[in-house]
N, C-alpha and C positions, 0 to 999 in steps of 0.2 A: 537569462533567456538565450537560447541558442540562436546563432546568426540567421538560420533559415526562418525560425519563428519570428524574429524581429522583422525580416523583410516582408513576410506575409501579413503580419499584424499592421505594419506601416501602410501597406496598400489599402487595407480596409479603413484604417483611421483617417486616410485622406478624404473619405466620404462621410464618415460619422464622427461627430464631436461628442466627447464625454466630459462630464462635469468634474470628475476627480482624476488627479494624477495617480499613476500606479504606485509611486513611492513618495516618501517625504524627502524633498530635495535638500532639507537641512539635516538629514540623518548623518550621524558620525560614521556610519558604515561606508566603506570605500565604494565609489560609484560603480565599479565593475563587479561588486559583490551584491548590489541591490537587485531585487527581483520584484516583479509586479505583484501588488497585493492580491490580484485575482488568482495567483498561483496557489494560495492556500486553499482555495476552493477547487481548482481544476486538478490538483493532484489526488483528490479523493478517488475518482474512478480508477486511476492507476493503482492506488493502494488497495482498493477493493479486490483487485486481482492478485493481491498478496493475502488479504484476509480470507478470501474464498478458498484458495488452495490450502491455507493453514487449517481451516475448518474441515476440509476434505481429509487432510493427513491425519488429523485427530480422529475423525470418524472411522476411516478404514483400518486404523490400528486395531479395532475391535469389532468391526461390523462389515458385512459384505457391501461392496461398492454400489450395488443396484439400489440400495435404500438412501443414497445421498440425494439431496434435493437440488439437482442441477438446474431445473427449470425455475425454481424459486429464486435461485441465485442470479439467473439472467434477469429476472424482474427487478431484483434489488439493484443490480448494476445500472440498468437504464433508469430506474426510478431515482436513484441518488444522483445520476448525471443530470437529470432534469432539475432536481432540487438545487444543485450548485450552480447550474446555468441560470436559473431564475434569480438566484441571489446575486450573481455577477451582474445581470442587467438591472436588477433593482437598485444596486449600489452604484450603477453606472461606471463600473470598472472598465478598463480597456478590453477589447474583445478577445485578443490573443487567438486569432484565427488558426494559426499554425498548431497551437496546442489542441484546439478543438478537433482539427483534422486527425491528429495522432490518437486522441481519445476515441473518435469514431472508428478508426481502423482497429484498435485493439478491442474495443467493445463488440464490434461486429464479428471479428474473428473468434472471440470468446463465445459469442452467441451461437455461432456455427458449431464450434467444438463441443460446447455443453449440450446442444441439441442432439448432435450425433452420439455423444456418449450416453445421454439419457435414453435414446432409442435403443442403442445396443445393449446397455445394461438391463433394461427392462424386458428384453427378449432373450438374447443369448446368455446374458449374465444370470438372469433368474432361472433359466433352464439348467445351466451348469450347476448352479447352487442347489436346485431342487433334486438333481441327480447325485448329489454328494451326501456325505454324512452330516453336513451342517456345521462343519468346522473349517476354519481358514486353512488353506493350503500353503505350502512354502512360497508359491507364486503370489498369493494374496499378501503374505507377510513381507515378501520382497518389495512388492508394489507399494506397501505402506511405508517402508523404510525410505524408498526413493522419493515418495511424496513428501516426507519430512525433510529429507536432504534438500529437495528442491525449494521448499519454503525457507529453510535456513539460508540458502544461497541467495534467493531473490530479495530477502530483506536488506541486502547490502549491494547486490550487483544486478545488472540487467538479466532478465530471464533467458535471453537468447545466448548467453555465454555459458549456461549450464551444460554439462557434458552428457547429453542424452546418449551419444554413441557409446560411451563407456558403460553406461547403465544397461544398454541393450546387450553389449558383449557379456557383462556379468550375469545377466539373466540367463544366458545360454551356457555359461561356463561354470557358474558358482551355484546355481539352483538345480537340485537333482531332477533329472528327466523322468524318473519313474518314482512311484510311491502311491500312497492311498488316494482315493478319489481321482482317478486318471482323467475322467471327462472334465471335471472342474479344473484340474491342473492345466490341461491343454487349452481349455477355453480361456483361462487367465493368461496363459503364455502367449496365445494369439492376440488377446486384447492389449497386453503390455508391449509386445513386439510392435504392433501397429502404432500405438501411441508414441513410443520412443523414436521409432523410425521417422514418422511424420514430423515430430517436433524437432528432431535433429536436422532434417532438411530445411524446414520452415525457419528454424532459428538461424541457420547460416545465411539464408536469404535476407532475413530481417537485419542481421548484423551487418551485412554488406551495404544494405540500403541506409542504415543508420549512420555508419561510418562515412558514407559519401555525402549525407545531408546535414549532419550535426557535428558540432564540436563535442569532445568528451565533457560530460557533466562535472561540475566542481564537486569534490568530495566533502566539502565543508560548507557550513552556513555561518556567516558573520553576524553576530548579535551585539547588543549593548545591554549591560547590566548596571544597576544603580551603584554598585561597587563590586570590586573583585574580592573573592573570598581569600582568606589567608593562604589556603592551599587549593590550587586548582584541581578539580576532579580529573580522573584519567581521560585522556583524549581531548581535553580542552586546552586551548592555547591563548595566551595573552597577546593581543595585537598592540594595544597601547592604552595608557591611562589618560583620561581627559582632565582638563583643568578643574572641572566641577566635581571630581571624584568618581565619575562614572568610568566604566572600562569597556573597551571593545574586545570581544573574544571571538575565537574561532571554535565552533562546535562541530562535531562530526555530523554528517548528514544522514538522512533516511532513518532506519530503525533505531540507530544509536543516538539520534537527536533527543528523543524523549528521555533516554537514560541519562545523558549528560545534563539536560535541562533540569531534570528532577534532582540530580546530585547538587547542582548549583542552588536550586530552591531550598534544599534541606541544609545547605551551608549558610543560608541567610541572604544570598544574592538574588535579586529579582530582575527578570527580563523587562526591558522597556522598549526594545526595538529588535525586530527579527528581519534581517536582510532588507532593512529600509522600511519595513511595515510597522507603524505605531498604532494601527487601528484595531482590527480584530483578527483572530487566527482560529482556524477550524481544528477542533479536537474531537476524537471519538472516544466514548467511554462505553464499557459494558457493565450492565447492572441488572439486578432482578427487582429492584425497588425504585422508589422516587429518588432523584438526584438533586442535591442542593448545589446549584451552580453559583458562581460568584456574581455579585451585582454587575449589571450591564450585559450579562450573557443572555443568550436565547437559543432555544433548540431549533435547528434547521431541518432535521429529519430524524426518524427513528426506524429501525429495522429489527425484526425478530431474528435471533440466532436460531435458525430452524432446527438444528441438531441438538440444541440445548433448550428445551421447552421452558418458558418462563423467563429466559434471559434475552435481553435486547441490546442492540447497539444504538447509542444516542450520539448524533452528530450535533455538536454545540459550537456556536460562534462565541468566542471568549475574548474580551479586551486583552490586548497584548500585555498590559500592565497587571492583569489579574491572572495570567497564565501560571506564574510561579507558585502562587498560593494554591491554585487548583492542583498542580502537580504534587505539591508537598503534602496535602491533606485529602487527596481523593478518597482513600478508604473511609475516612471519617464522614465523607459526604455520601457514602453508600455506593461507590463505583470504583472500577479499575480503569486506568487510562490505557486505551488500546494504542492510540497513535496521535502524535501532533503533526499536523500537515505543514512541514517545515520548508516547503518549496523544493 
């Protein structure tokens, strides 16, 4: 937890007593590597702001952007935040006020952004499309490529470090200024110019504020497995082996955590502790059918994938000791693992 978050949380905890500690004090994970168990819940709203742009990037690769369900995504963002917050208080985890403030800031700014984009796309966007031949322009296709580049970037790095300025420059230097469907071309050019310019400025402001308030986030998550595999997967480092045969490992954080944890599971090693948490961990799966979750698991929330009718996202709380088996055989359980909320 960042220093600012610690200070803010401590102020609130001076007035409110919680039944459970945030981490297991006997965990073999190094004390400075442990993170509060509530983090597995509170990181979901942050990651929804990766899932949503990913869905958008897939959609606009083949469809006009005015058909994207911006408002439905706003509802899913706030609905999931309510669900994880209720669970946090039900389990009496520490409040982590600083993190809630951060979520409220990004959720509110996303609500404003998506509201404005929905309004624009459903008026100017639809008019531009109606006056075109009904095919995507070079500007549409450029916007789709940038949307995918953005998703690939934010899966590993903070969004505000994405180079919107370079994308704006390329829009005006690499995409032809003239061509078929001129009204649609210039409508799209205006929309993308506005989006990239605003995000370039806003991103710089957020970067300055973040650097002044927070320490850089750790790029790894320390875990404990029942035993180390003969060959460690790529990106996984051995910290030490314990007397009882268990091993403390460093796994990459964020998007690559799921990949590394899955590779460990398929090698026969099972997670028993993630950053000091031995209780439950939040996992999202995507599926069209019923999902057979491991014993002791339960569904926290479900969301339809609006652009893929019949497909839904399932947010499940899974015992840490059952996570590896879920990762190893998710397809046989009728689902794909979307993300493990690795703090």
